[in-house]
mmCIF file as gemmi writes it, N, C-alpha and C atoms, coordinates in Angstrom:
data_model
loop_
_atom_site.group_PDB
_atom_site.id
_atom_site.type_symbol
_atom_site.label_atom_id
_atom_site.label_alt_id
_atom_site.label_comp_id
_atom_site.label_asym_id
_atom_site.label_entity_id
_atom_site.label_seq_id
_atom_site.pdbx_PDB_ins_code
_atom_site.Cartn_x
_atom_site.Cartn_y
_atom_site.Cartn_z
_atom_site.occupancy
_atom_site.B_iso_or_equiv
_atom_site.pdbx_formal_charge
_atom_site.auth_seq_id
_atom_site.auth_asym_id
_atom_site.pdbx_PDB_model_num
ATOM 1 N N . MET Axp A 1 ? -2.272 20.184 -19.354 1 0 ? 1 A 1
ATOM 2 C CA . MET Axp A 1 ? -2.831 18.661 -19.353 1 0 ? 1 A 1
ATOM 3 C C . MET Axp A 1 ? -1.745 17.845 -18.521 1 0 ? 1 A 1
ATOM 4 N N . ILE Axp A 2 ? -2.212 16.988 -17.804 1 0 ? 2 A 1
ATOM 5 C CA . ILE Axp A 2 ? -1.343 16.35 -16.833 1 0 ? 2 A 1
ATOM 6 C C . ILE Axp A 2 ? -0.866 15.125 -17.5 1 0 ? 2 A 1
ATOM 7 N N . ALA Axp A 3 ? 0.28 14.716 -17.532 1 0 ? 3 A 1
ATOM 8 C CA . ALA Axp A 3 ? 1.211 13.655 -18.204 1 0 ? 3 A 1
ATOM 9 C C . ALA Axp A 3 ? 1.173 12.718 -16.821 1 0 ? 3 A 1
ATOM 10 N N . PHE Axp A 4 ? 0.688 11.552 -16.913 1 0 ? 4 A 1
ATOM 11 C CA . PHE Axp A 4 ? 0.698 10.422 -15.952 1 0 ? 4 A 1
ATOM 12 C C . PHE Axp A 4 ? 1.951 9.69 -16.456 1 0 ? 4 A 1
ATOM 13 N N . SER Axp A 5 ? 2.578 8.814 -15.572 1 0 ? 5 A 1
ATOM 14 C CA . SER Axp A 5 ? 3.494 7.735 -15.623 1 0 ? 5 A 1
ATOM 15 C C . SER Axp A 5 ? 2.878 6.608 -16.119 1 0 ? 5 A 1
ATOM 16 N N . PRO Axp A 6 ? 3.316 6.112 -17.273 1 0 ? 6 A 1
ATOM 17 C CA . PRO Axp A 6 ? 2.694 4.673 -17.928 1 0 ? 6 A 1
ATOM 18 C C . PRO Axp A 6 ? 2.655 3.843 -16.899 1 0 ? 6 A 1
ATOM 19 N N . ARG Axp A 7 ? 3.035 3.707 -15.861 1 0 ? 7 A 1
ATOM 20 C CA . ARG Axp A 7 ? 3.245 2.884 -14.848 1 0 ? 7 A 1
ATOM 21 C C . ARG Axp A 7 ? 1.994 2.869 -13.747 1 0 ? 7 A 1
ATOM 22 N N . GLN Axp A 8 ? 1.253 4.296 -13.907 1 0 ? 8 A 1
ATOM 23 C CA . GLN Axp A 8 ? 0.574 4.481 -13.002 1 0 ? 8 A 1
ATOM 24 C C . GLN Axp A 8 ? -0.924 3.753 -13.29 1 0 ? 8 A 1
ATOM 25 N N . LYS Axp A 9 ? -1.567 3.086 -12.31 1 0 ? 9 A 1
ATOM 26 C CA . LYS Axp A 9 ? -2.692 2.414 -12.579 1 0 ? 9 A 1
ATOM 27 C C . LYS Axp A 9 ? -4.033 2.957 -12.021 1 0 ? 9 A 1
ATOM 28 N N . GLY Axp A 10 ? -3.925 3.72 -11.012 1 0 ? 10 A 1
ATOM 29 C CA . GLY Axp A 10 ? -5.145 4.411 -10.548 1 0 ? 10 A 1
ATOM 30 C C . GLY Axp A 10 ? -5.473 5.708 -11.045 1 0 ? 10 A 1
ATOM 31 N N . PHE Axp A 11 ? -6.689 6.256 -10.977 1 0 ? 11 A 1
ATOM 32 C CA . PHE Axp A 11 ? -7.113 7.477 -11.533 1 0 ? 11 A 1
ATOM 33 C C . PHE Axp A 11 ? -6.605 7.877 -12.685 1 0 ? 11 A 1
ATOM 34 N N . VAL Axp A 12 ? -6.729 7.014 -13.72 1 0 ? 12 A 1
ATOM 35 C CA . VAL Axp A 12 ? -6.431 7.241 -15.031 1 0 ? 12 A 1
ATOM 36 C C . VAL Axp A 12 ? -7.831 6.653 -15.7 1 0 ? 12 A 1
ATOM 37 N N . HIS Axp A 13 ? -8.028 7.189 -17.013 1 0 ? 13 A 1
ATOM 38 C CA . HIS Axp A 13 ? -9.303 6.934 -17.597 1 0 ? 13 A 1
ATOM 39 C C . HIS Axp A 13 ? -8.847 5.581 -18.929 1 0 ? 13 A 1
ATOM 40 N N . GLU Axp A 14 ? -8.692 4.286 -18.221 1 0 ? 14 A 1
ATOM 41 C CA . GLU Axp A 14 ? -8.226 3.361 -19.142 1 0 ? 14 A 1
ATOM 42 C C . GLU Axp A 14 ? -8.614 2.062 -18.071 1 0 ? 14 A 1
ATOM 43 N N . ILE Axp A 15 ? -8.547 0.734 -18.493 1 0 ? 15 A 1
ATOM 44 C CA . ILE Axp A 15 ? -8.894 -0.16 -17.789 1 0 ? 15 A 1
ATOM 45 C C . ILE Axp A 15 ? -7.707 -0.938 -17.131 1 0 ? 15 A 1
ATOM 46 N N . ALA Axp A 16 ? -6.56 0.07 -17.077 1 0 ? 16 A 1
ATOM 47 C CA . ALA Axp A 16 ? -5.477 -0.419 -16.432 1 0 ? 16 A 1
ATOM 48 C C . ALA Axp A 16 ? -5.481 -1.428 -15.15 1 0 ? 16 A 1
ATOM 49 N N . TYR Axp A 17 ? -6.38 -0.772 -14.17 1 0 ? 17 A 1
ATOM 50 C CA . TYR Axp A 17 ? -6.501 -1.745 -13.117 1 0 ? 17 A 1
ATOM 51 C C . TYR Axp A 17 ? -6.887 -3.214 -13.248 1 0 ? 17 A 1
ATOM 52 N N . PHE Axp A 18 ? -7.193 -3.436 -14.548 1 0 ? 18 A 1
ATOM 53 C CA . PHE Axp A 18 ? -7.592 -5.231 -14.886 1 0 ? 18 A 1
ATOM 54 C C . PHE Axp A 18 ? -6.087 -5.799 -14.685 1 0 ? 18 A 1
ATOM 55 N N . ASN Axp A 19 ? -5.026 -5.464 -15.086 1 0 ? 19 A 1
ATOM 56 C CA . ASN Axp A 19 ? -3.842 -5.968 -14.667 1 0 ? 19 A 1
ATOM 57 C C . ASN Axp A 19 ? -3.797 -6.397 -13.228 1 0 ? 19 A 1
ATOM 58 N N . ASN Axp A 20 ? -3.918 -5.244 -12.598 1 0 ? 20 A 1
ATOM 59 C CA . ASN Axp A 20 ? -3.682 -5.507 -11.019 1 0 ? 20 A 1
ATOM 60 C C . ASN Axp A 20 ? -4.808 -6.479 -10.41 1 0 ? 20 A 1
ATOM 61 N N . ILE Axp A 21 ? -6.134 -6.287 -10.913 1 0 ? 21 A 1
ATOM 62 C CA . ILE Axp A 21 ? -6.935 -7.555 -10.297 1 0 ? 21 A 1
ATOM 63 C C . ILE Axp A 21 ? -6.376 -8.932 -10.658 1 0 ? 21 A 1
ATOM 64 N N . HIS Axp A 22 ? -5.972 -8.878 -11.893 1 0 ? 22 A 1
ATOM 65 C CA . HIS Axp A 22 ? -5.594 -10.464 -12.51 1 0 ? 22 A 1
ATOM 66 C C . HIS Axp A 22 ? -4.151 -10.622 -11.669 1 0 ? 22 A 1
ATOM 67 N N . ILE Axp A 23 ? -3.471 -10.031 -11.497 1 0 ? 23 A 1
ATOM 68 C CA . ILE Axp A 23 ? -2.111 -10.086 -10.573 1 0 ? 23 A 1
ATOM 69 C C . ILE Axp A 23 ? -2.659 -10.618 -9.268 1 0 ? 23 A 1
ATOM 70 N N . PHE Axp A 24 ? -3.351 -10.028 -8.445 1 0 ? 24 A 1
ATOM 71 C CA . PHE Axp A 24 ? -3.998 -10.047 -7.276 1 0 ? 24 A 1
ATOM 72 C C . PHE Axp A 24 ? -4.558 -11.858 -7.237 1 0 ? 24 A 1
ATOM 73 N N . ASN Axp A 25 ? -5.535 -11.855 -8.194 1 0 ? 25 A 1
ATOM 74 C CA . ASN Axp A 25 ? -6.232 -13.241 -8.11 1 0 ? 25 A 1
ATOM 75 C C . ASN Axp A 25 ? -5.247 -14.132 -8.467 1 0 ? 25 A 1
ATOM 76 N N . GLU Axp A 26 ? -4.242 -14.158 -9.233 1 0 ? 26 A 1
ATOM 77 C CA . GLU Axp A 26 ? -3.298 -15.193 -9.457 1 0 ? 26 A 1
ATOM 78 C C . GLU Axp A 26 ? -2.622 -15.523 -8.13 1 0 ? 26 A 1
ATOM 79 N N . THR Axp A 27 ? -2.425 -14.326 -7.551 1 0 ? 27 A 1
ATOM 80 C CA . THR Axp A 27 ? -1.635 -14.443 -5.976 1 0 ? 27 A 1
ATOM 81 C C . THR Axp A 27 ? -2.296 -15.062 -5.211 1 0 ? 27 A 1
ATOM 82 N N . LEU Axp A 28 ? -3.737 -14.759 -5.084 1 0 ? 28 A 1
ATOM 83 C CA . LEU Axp A 28 ? -4.635 -15.624 -4.101 1 0 ? 28 A 1
ATOM 84 C C . LEU Axp A 28 ? -4.46 -17.052 -4.502 1 0 ? 28 A 1
ATOM 85 N N . LYS Axp A 29 ? -4.849 -17.526 -5.67 1 0 ? 29 A 1
ATOM 86 C CA . LYS Axp A 29 ? -4.727 -18.653 -6.139 1 0 ? 29 A 1
ATOM 87 C C . LYS Axp A 29 ? -3.349 -19.47 -5.827 1 0 ? 29 A 1
ATOM 88 N N . ALA Axp A 30 ? -2.246 -19.137 -6.016 1 0 ? 30 A 1
ATOM 89 C CA . ALA Axp A 30 ? -0.903 -19.654 -5.565 1 0 ? 30 A 1
ATOM 90 C C . ALA Axp A 30 ? -0.858 -19.593 -4.027 1 0 ? 30 A 1
ATOM 91 N N . GLY Axp A 31 ? -1.457 -18.693 -3.594 1 0 ? 31 A 1
ATOM 92 C CA . GLY Axp A 31 ? -1.511 -18.898 -2.013 1 0 ? 31 A 1
ATOM 93 C C . GLY Axp A 31 ? -2.133 -19.8 -1.384 1 0 ? 31 A 1
ATOM 94 N N . LYS Axp A 32 ? -3.17 -20.348 -1.905 1 0 ? 32 A 1
ATOM 95 C CA . LYS Axp A 32 ? -3.94 -21.027 -1.684 1 0 ? 32 A 1
ATOM 96 C C . LYS Axp A 32 ? -3.365 -22.461 -1.792 1 0 ? 32 A 1
ATOM 97 N N . ASN Axp A 33 ? -2.392 -22.742 -2.513 1 0 ? 33 A 1
ATOM 98 C CA . ASN Axp A 33 ? -1.531 -24.135 -2.696 1 0 ? 33 A 1
ATOM 99 C C . ASN Axp A 33 ? -0.569 -24.134 -1.664 1 0 ? 33 A 1
ATOM 100 N N . LYS Axp A 34 ? -0.195 -23.067 -0.881 1 0 ? 34 A 1
ATOM 101 C CA . LYS Axp A 34 ? 0.958 -23.119 -0.059 1 0 ? 34 A 1
ATOM 102 C C . LYS Axp A 34 ? 0.483 -23 1.252 1 0 ? 34 A 1
ATOM 103 N N . ASP Axp A 35 ? 1.402 -22.937 2.407 1 0 ? 35 A 1
ATOM 104 C CA . ASP Axp A 35 ? 1.018 -23.009 4.12 1 0 ? 35 A 1
ATOM 105 C C . ASP Axp A 35 ? 0.592 -21.767 4.136 1 0 ? 35 A 1
ATOM 106 N N . GLY Axp A 36 ? 0.375 -20.474 3.321 1 0 ? 36 A 1
ATOM 107 C CA . GLY Axp A 36 ? 0.179 -19.303 3.798 1 0 ? 36 A 1
ATOM 108 C C . GLY Axp A 36 ? 0.715 -18.348 2.81 1 0 ? 36 A 1
ATOM 109 N N . LEU Axp A 37 ? 0.272 -17.005 2.806 1 0 ? 37 A 1
ATOM 110 C CA . LEU Axp A 37 ? 0.385 -15.788 1.855 1 0 ? 37 A 1
ATOM 111 C C . LEU Axp A 37 ? 0.449 -14.747 2.717 1 0 ? 37 A 1
ATOM 112 N N . VAL Axp A 38 ? 1.272 -14.229 2.471 1 0 ? 38 A 1
ATOM 113 C CA . VAL Axp A 38 ? 1.609 -12.525 3.047 1 0 ? 38 A 1
ATOM 114 C C . VAL Axp A 38 ? 1.616 -11.591 1.948 1 0 ? 38 A 1
ATOM 115 N N . ALA Axp A 39 ? 0.64 -10.899 1.48 1 0 ? 39 A 1
ATOM 116 C CA . ALA Axp A 39 ? 0.91 -9.802 0.405 1 0 ? 39 A 1
ATOM 117 C C . ALA Axp A 39 ? 0.649 -8.373 0.938 1 0 ? 39 A 1
ATOM 118 N N . ILE Axp A 40 ? 1.558 -7.758 0.36 1 0 ? 40 A 1
ATOM 119 C CA . ILE Axp A 40 ? 1.822 -6.145 0.838 1 0 ? 40 A 1
ATOM 120 C C . ILE Axp A 40 ? 1.677 -5.406 -0.653 1 0 ? 40 A 1
ATOM 121 N N . GLN Axp A 41 ? 1.568 -4.038 -0.486 1 0 ? 41 A 1
ATOM 122 C CA . GLN Axp A 41 ? 1.864 -3.121 -1.576 1 0 ? 41 A 1
ATOM 123 C C . GLN Axp A 41 ? 2.67 -1.885 -1.166 1 0 ? 41 A 1
ATOM 124 N N . LEU Axp A 42 ? 3.576 -1.929 -1.781 1 0 ? 42 A 1
ATOM 125 C CA . LEU Axp A 42 ? 4.664 -0.789 -1.434 1 0 ? 42 A 1
ATOM 126 C C . LEU Axp A 42 ? 4.523 0.071 -2.355 1 0 ? 42 A 1
ATOM 127 N N . ASP Axp A 43 ? 4.57 1.696 -1.677 1 0 ? 43 A 1
ATOM 128 C CA . ASP Axp A 43 ? 4.374 2.76 -2.164 1 0 ? 43 A 1
ATOM 129 C C . ASP Axp A 43 ? 5.991 3.217 -2.794 1 0 ? 43 A 1
ATOM 130 N N . ILE Axp A 44 ? 6.269 2.581 -3.923 1 0 ? 44 A 1
ATOM 131 C CA . ILE Axp A 44 ? 7.702 2.725 -4.463 1 0 ? 44 A 1
ATOM 132 C C . ILE Axp A 44 ? 7.791 4.042 -4.786 1 0 ? 44 A 1
ATOM 133 N N . ALA Axp A 45 ? 6.928 4.769 -5.222 1 0 ? 45 A 1
ATOM 134 C CA . ALA Axp A 45 ? 7.091 6.011 -5.935 1 0 ? 45 A 1
ATOM 135 C C . ALA Axp A 45 ? 6.786 7.284 -4.59 1 0 ? 45 A 1
ATOM 136 N N . LYS Axp A 46 ? 6.77 6.573 -3.699 1 0 ? 46 A 1
ATOM 137 C CA . LYS Axp A 46 ? 6.286 7.626 -2.274 1 0 ? 46 A 1
ATOM 138 C C . LYS Axp A 46 ? 5.288 8.336 -2.728 1 0 ? 46 A 1
ATOM 139 N N . ALA Axp A 47 ? 4.118 8.459 -3.596 1 0 ? 47 A 1
ATOM 140 C CA . ALA Axp A 47 ? 3.247 9.155 -3.873 1 0 ? 47 A 1
ATOM 141 C C . ALA Axp A 47 ? 2.596 9.878 -2.334 1 0 ? 47 A 1
ATOM 142 N N . PHE Axp A 48 ? 2.628 9.325 -1.462 1 0 ? 48 A 1
ATOM 143 C CA . PHE Axp A 48 ? 1.837 10.027 -0.446 1 0 ? 48 A 1
ATOM 144 C C . PHE Axp A 48 ? 2.499 10.595 0.658 1 0 ? 48 A 1
ATOM 145 N N . ASP Axp A 49 ? 4.049 10.896 0.312 1 0 ? 49 A 1
ATOM 146 C CA . ASP Axp A 49 ? 4.795 11.313 1.338 1 0 ? 49 A 1
ATOM 147 C C . ASP Axp A 49 ? 4.635 12.783 1.405 1 0 ? 49 A 1
ATOM 148 N N . THR Axp A 50 ? 4.049 13.215 0.479 1 0 ? 50 A 1
ATOM 149 C CA . THR Axp A 50 ? 3.957 14.644 0.466 1 0 ? 50 A 1
ATOM 150 C C . THR Axp A 50 ? 2.485 14.945 1.355 1 0 ? 50 A 1
ATOM 151 N N . VAL Axp A 51 ? 2.063 14.205 1.801 1 0 ? 51 A 1
ATOM 152 C CA . VAL Axp A 51 ? 0.644 14.516 2.472 1 0 ? 51 A 1
ATOM 153 C C . VAL Axp A 51 ? 0.958 14.786 4.183 1 0 ? 51 A 1
ATOM 154 N N . PRO Axp A 52 ? 0.564 15.913 4.806 1 0 ? 52 A 1
ATOM 155 C CA . PRO Axp A 52 ? 1.174 15.832 6.427 1 0 ? 52 A 1
ATOM 156 C C . PRO Axp A 52 ? 0.441 14.814 7.138 1 0 ? 52 A 1
ATOM 157 N N . HIS Axp A 53 ? 1.062 14.207 8.153 1 0 ? 53 A 1
ATOM 158 C CA . HIS Axp A 53 ? 0.215 13.351 8.814 1 0 ? 53 A 1
ATOM 159 C C . HIS Axp A 53 ? -0.723 14.045 9.596 1 0 ? 53 A 1
ATOM 160 N N . LYS Axp A 54 ? -0.542 15.289 10.113 1 0 ? 54 A 1
ATOM 161 C CA . LYS Axp A 54 ? -1.732 15.719 10.667 1 0 ? 54 A 1
ATOM 162 C C . LYS Axp A 54 ? -3.045 16.054 9.744 1 0 ? 54 A 1
ATOM 163 N N . ALA Axp A 55 ? -2.623 16.099 8.501 1 0 ? 55 A 1
ATOM 164 C CA . ALA Axp A 55 ? -3.541 16.093 7.639 1 0 ? 55 A 1
ATOM 165 C C . ALA Axp A 55 ? -4.7 14.819 7.326 1 0 ? 55 A 1
ATOM 166 N N . VAL Axp A 56 ? -3.67 13.741 7.468 1 0 ? 56 A 1
ATOM 167 C CA . VAL Axp A 56 ? -4.332 12.53 7.233 1 0 ? 56 A 1
ATOM 168 C C . VAL Axp A 56 ? -5.301 12.212 8.605 1 0 ? 56 A 1
ATOM 169 N N . ASP Axp A 57 ? -4.626 12.657 9.632 1 0 ? 57 A 1
ATOM 170 C CA . ASP Axp A 57 ? -5.59 12.561 10.94 1 0 ? 57 A 1
ATOM 171 C C . ASP Axp A 57 ? -6.897 13.346 10.939 1 0 ? 57 A 1
ATOM 172 N N . ALA Axp A 58 ? -6.7 14.252 10.616 1 0 ? 58 A 1
ATOM 173 C CA . ALA Axp A 58 ? -7.574 15.301 10.443 1 0 ? 58 A 1
ATOM 174 C C . ALA Axp A 58 ? -8.891 14.68 9.648 1 0 ? 58 A 1
ATOM 175 N N . ALA Axp A 59 ? -8.371 14.662 8.279 1 0 ? 59 A 1
ATOM 176 C CA . ALA Axp A 59 ? -9.513 13.666 7.453 1 0 ? 59 A 1
ATOM 177 C C . ALA Axp A 59 ? -9.853 12.371 8.004 1 0 ? 59 A 1
ATOM 178 N N . LEU Axp A 60 ? -9.499 11.597 8.827 1 0 ? 60 A 1
ATOM 179 C CA . LEU Axp A 60 ? -10.127 10.403 9.461 1 0 ? 60 A 1
ATOM 180 C C . LEU Axp A 60 ? -11.004 10.641 10.494 1 0 ? 60 A 1
ATOM 181 N N . GLU Axp A 61 ? -10.516 12.183 11.219 1 0 ? 61 A 1
ATOM 182 C CA . GLU Axp A 61 ? -11.477 12.569 12.265 1 0 ? 61 A 1
ATOM 183 C C . GLU Axp A 61 ? -12.712 12.994 11.505 1 0 ? 61 A 1
ATOM 184 N N . ARG Axp A 62 ? -12.694 13.642 10.552 1 0 ? 62 A 1
ATOM 185 C CA . ARG Axp A 62 ? -13.784 14.006 10.02 1 0 ? 62 A 1
ATOM 186 C C . ARG Axp A 62 ? -14.62 13.105 9.408 1 0 ? 62 A 1
ATOM 187 N N . LEU Axp A 63 ? -14.297 11.936 9.123 1 0 ? 63 A 1
ATOM 188 C CA . LEU Axp A 63 ? -14.991 10.595 8.611 1 0 ? 63 A 1
ATOM 189 C C . LEU Axp A 63 ? -15.351 9.83 9.775 1 0 ? 63 A 1
ATOM 190 N N . GLY Axp A 64 ? -15.237 10.087 11.139 1 0 ? 64 A 1
ATOM 191 C CA . GLY Axp A 64 ? -15.994 9.864 12.093 1 0 ? 64 A 1
ATOM 192 C C . GLY Axp A 64 ? -15.098 8.812 12.727 1 0 ? 64 A 1
ATOM 193 N N . LEU Axp A 65 ? -13.888 8.381 12.627 1 0 ? 65 A 1
ATOM 194 C CA . LEU Axp A 65 ? -13.287 7.118 12.974 1 0 ? 65 A 1
ATOM 195 C C . LEU Axp A 65 ? -13.11 7.598 14.52 1 0 ? 65 A 1
ATOM 196 N N . PRO Axp A 66 ? -13.105 6.61 15.29 1 0 ? 66 A 1
ATOM 197 C CA . PRO Axp A 66 ? -13.039 6.663 16.821 1 0 ? 66 A 1
ATOM 198 C C . PRO Axp A 66 ? -11.622 6.886 17.172 1 0 ? 66 A 1
ATOM 199 N N . LYS Axp A 67 ? -11.064 7.827 18.063 1 0 ? 67 A 1
ATOM 200 C CA . LYS Axp A 67 ? -9.804 7.877 18.517 1 0 ? 67 A 1
ATOM 201 C C . LYS Axp A 67 ? -8.903 6.798 18.353 1 0 ? 67 A 1
ATOM 202 N N . CYS Axp A 68 ? -9.288 5.757 19.015 1 0 ? 68 A 1
ATOM 203 C CA . CYS Axp A 68 ? -8.508 4.559 19.09 1 0 ? 68 A 1
ATOM 204 C C . CYS Axp A 68 ? -7.847 4.013 17.953 1 0 ? 68 A 1
ATOM 205 N N . VAL Axp A 69 ? -8.963 4.424 16.791 1 0 ? 69 A 1
ATOM 206 C CA . VAL Axp A 69 ? -8.579 3.777 15.433 1 0 ? 69 A 1
ATOM 207 C C . VAL Axp A 69 ? -7.65 4.866 14.749 1 0 ? 69 A 1
ATOM 208 N N . ARG Axp A 70 ? -7.98 6.16 14.809 1 0 ? 70 A 1
ATOM 209 C CA . ARG Axp A 70 ? -7.114 7.032 14.372 1 0 ? 70 A 1
ATOM 210 C C . ARG Axp A 70 ? -5.706 6.826 15.078 1 0 ? 70 A 1
ATOM 211 N N . GLU Axp A 71 ? -5.51 6.662 16.242 1 0 ? 71 A 1
ATOM 212 C CA . GLU Axp A 71 ? -4.009 6.57 16.924 1 0 ? 71 A 1
ATOM 213 C C . GLU Axp A 71 ? -3.343 5.296 16.262 1 0 ? 71 A 1
ATOM 214 N N . PHE Axp A 72 ? -4.128 4.284 16.056 1 0 ? 72 A 1
ATOM 215 C CA . PHE Axp A 72 ? -3.579 3.03 15.664 1 0 ? 72 A 1
ATOM 216 C C . PHE Axp A 72 ? -3.151 3.203 14.138 1 0 ? 72 A 1
ATOM 217 N N . ILE Axp A 73 ? -3.788 3.971 13.387 1 0 ? 73 A 1
ATOM 218 C CA . ILE Axp A 73 ? -3.243 4.468 11.971 1 0 ? 73 A 1
ATOM 219 C C . ILE Axp A 73 ? -2.039 5.37 12.004 1 0 ? 73 A 1
ATOM 220 N N . MET Axp A 74 ? -2.213 6.28 12.784 1 0 ? 74 A 1
ATOM 221 C CA . MET Axp A 74 ? -0.925 7.429 12.956 1 0 ? 74 A 1
ATOM 222 C C . MET Axp A 74 ? 0.229 6.607 13.543 1 0 ? 74 A 1
ATOM 223 N N . ASN Axp A 75 ? 0.105 5.675 14.632 1 0 ? 75 A 1
ATOM 224 C CA . ASN Axp A 75 ? 1.161 5.152 15.094 1 0 ? 75 A 1
ATOM 225 C C . ASN Axp A 75 ? 1.792 4.253 13.882 1 0 ? 75 A 1
ATOM 226 N N . SER Axp A 76 ? 1.152 3.888 12.805 1 0 ? 76 A 1
ATOM 227 C CA . SER Axp A 76 ? 1.757 2.75 12.027 1 0 ? 76 A 1
ATOM 228 C C . SER Axp A 76 ? 2.771 3.879 11.394 1 0 ? 76 A 1
ATOM 229 N N . TYR Axp A 77 ? 2.838 4.958 11.391 1 0 ? 77 A 1
ATOM 230 C CA . TYR Axp A 77 ? 3.69 5.776 10.619 1 0 ? 77 A 1
ATOM 231 C C . TYR Axp A 77 ? 5.349 6.225 11.146 1 0 ? 77 A 1
ATOM 232 N N . THR Axp A 78 ? 5.272 5.461 12.604 1 0 ? 78 A 1
ATOM 233 C CA . THR Axp A 78 ? 6.376 5.778 13.131 1 0 ? 78 A 1
ATOM 234 C C . THR Axp A 78 ? 7.339 4.414 13.74 1 0 ? 78 A 1
ATOM 235 N N . ASN Axp A 79 ? 8.64 4.744 13.355 1 0 ? 79 A 1
ATOM 236 C CA . ASN Axp A 79 ? 9.453 3.67 13.909 1 0 ? 79 A 1
ATOM 237 C C . ASN Axp A 79 ? 9.117 2.107 13.141 1 0 ? 79 A 1
ATOM 238 N N . LEU Axp A 80 ? 8.964 2.47 12.039 1 0 ? 80 A 1
ATOM 239 C CA . LEU Axp A 80 ? 8.618 1.331 10.716 1 0 ? 80 A 1
ATOM 240 C C . LEU Axp A 80 ? 10.062 0.563 10.138 1 0 ? 80 A 1
ATOM 241 N N . SER Axp A 81 ? 9.811 -0.507 10.063 1 0 ? 81 A 1
ATOM 242 C CA . SER Axp A 81 ? 11.307 -1.092 9.236 1 0 ? 81 A 1
ATOM 243 C C . SER Axp A 81 ? 10.511 -2.682 8.776 1 0 ? 81 A 1
ATOM 244 N N . THR Axp A 82 ? 11.146 -3.039 7.759 1 0 ? 82 A 1
ATOM 245 C CA . THR Axp A 82 ? 10.37 -4.344 7.076 1 0 ? 82 A 1
ATOM 246 C C . THR Axp A 82 ? 11.723 -5.318 6.471 1 0 ? 82 A 1
ATOM 247 N N . THR Axp A 83 ? 11.767 -6.148 6.769 1 0 ? 83 A 1
ATOM 248 C CA . THR Axp A 83 ? 12.793 -7.02 6.339 1 0 ? 83 A 1
ATOM 249 C C . THR Axp A 83 ? 12.198 -7.737 5.264 1 0 ? 83 A 1
ATOM 250 N N . ILE Axp A 84 ? 13.007 -7.694 4.214 1 0 ? 84 A 1
ATOM 251 C CA . ILE Axp A 84 ? 12.867 -8.471 2.723 1 0 ? 84 A 1
ATOM 252 C C . ILE Axp A 84 ? 13.89 -9.468 2.819 1 0 ? 84 A 1
ATOM 253 N N . GLU Axp A 85 ? 13.266 -10.984 2.718 1 0 ? 85 A 1
ATOM 254 C CA . GLU Axp A 85 ? 14.319 -11.965 2.236 1 0 ? 85 A 1
ATOM 255 C C . GLU Axp A 85 ? 14.005 -12.559 1.279 1 0 ? 85 A 1
ATOM 256 N N . TYR Axp A 86 ? 15.266 -12.809 0.466 1 0 ? 86 A 1
ATOM 257 C CA . TYR Axp A 86 ? 15.059 -13.363 -0.787 1 0 ? 86 A 1
ATOM 258 C C . TYR Axp A 86 ? 16.303 -14.382 -1.259 1 0 ? 86 A 1
ATOM 259 N N . GLY Axp A 87 ? 16.213 -15.302 -1.85 1 0 ? 87 A 1
ATOM 260 C CA . GLY Axp A 87 ? 17.499 -16.304 -2.406 1 0 ? 87 A 1
ATOM 261 C C . GLY Axp A 87 ? 18.268 -16.384 -1.077 1 0 ? 87 A 1
ATOM 262 N N . GLY Axp A 88 ? 17.978 -16.395 0.053 1 0 ? 88 A 1
ATOM 263 C CA . GLY Axp A 88 ? 19.174 -16.222 1.144 1 0 ? 88 A 1
ATOM 264 C C . GLY Axp A 88 ? 19.48 -15.034 1.717 1 0 ? 88 A 1
ATOM 265 N N . SER Axp A 89 ? 19.374 -14.055 1.093 1 0 ? 89 A 1
ATOM 266 C CA . SER Axp A 89 ? 19.854 -12.696 1.341 1 0 ? 89 A 1
ATOM 267 C C . SER Axp A 89 ? 18.739 -12.052 2.274 1 0 ? 89 A 1
ATOM 268 N N . LYS Axp A 90 ? 19.114 -10.891 3.046 1 0 ? 90 A 1
ATOM 269 C CA . LYS Axp A 90 ? 18.067 -10.234 3.648 1 0 ? 90 A 1
ATOM 270 C C . LYS Axp A 90 ? 18.396 -8.901 3.424 1 0 ? 90 A 1
ATOM 271 N N . SER Axp A 91 ? 17.489 -7.823 3.439 1 0 ? 91 A 1
ATOM 272 C CA . SER Axp A 91 ? 17.594 -6.363 3.216 1 0 ? 91 A 1
ATOM 273 C C . SER Axp A 91 ? 16.433 -5.64 4.167 1 0 ? 91 A 1
ATOM 274 N N . GLU Axp A 92 ? 17.067 -4.845 5.052 1 0 ? 92 A 1
ATOM 275 C CA . GLU Axp A 92 ? 16.214 -4.064 5.697 1 0 ? 92 A 1
ATOM 276 C C . GLU Axp A 92 ? 15.809 -2.901 5.042 1 0 ? 92 A 1
ATOM 277 N N . VAL Axp A 93 ? 14.475 -2.395 5.096 1 0 ? 93 A 1
ATOM 278 C CA . VAL Axp A 93 ? 14.045 -1.155 4.617 1 0 ? 93 A 1
ATOM 279 C C . VAL Axp A 93 ? 12.905 -0.545 5.514 1 0 ? 93 A 1
C-alpha cells in the first residue's frame, strides 16, 4: 500500500482538491480589487524532477504538439530564475 503525504492534494481518493479550488477562487476575488494579480504554483516537493526532460518532449510530440510549442516548453526548463520580494527583502530562487 502506498502512503501519501497528508499535504498531497492530487491523485488521492478524497475531496482534498476543494481547499485548493477555494483558495484559488478567493485569490481571484482579491486580485479583482487590486491593480493586478500574478499567481504561480511552485513545485516545492520537486515531484517532477525525476522525469527526464527528453521524456517530456517525447510525450508532447506523441500528443501532436507542434515543434515550436514543444521547443517553447522545453526552453522553459533552462536558465530559470525567480525573484521573490516580500516585506522589503528579495530572494532569488
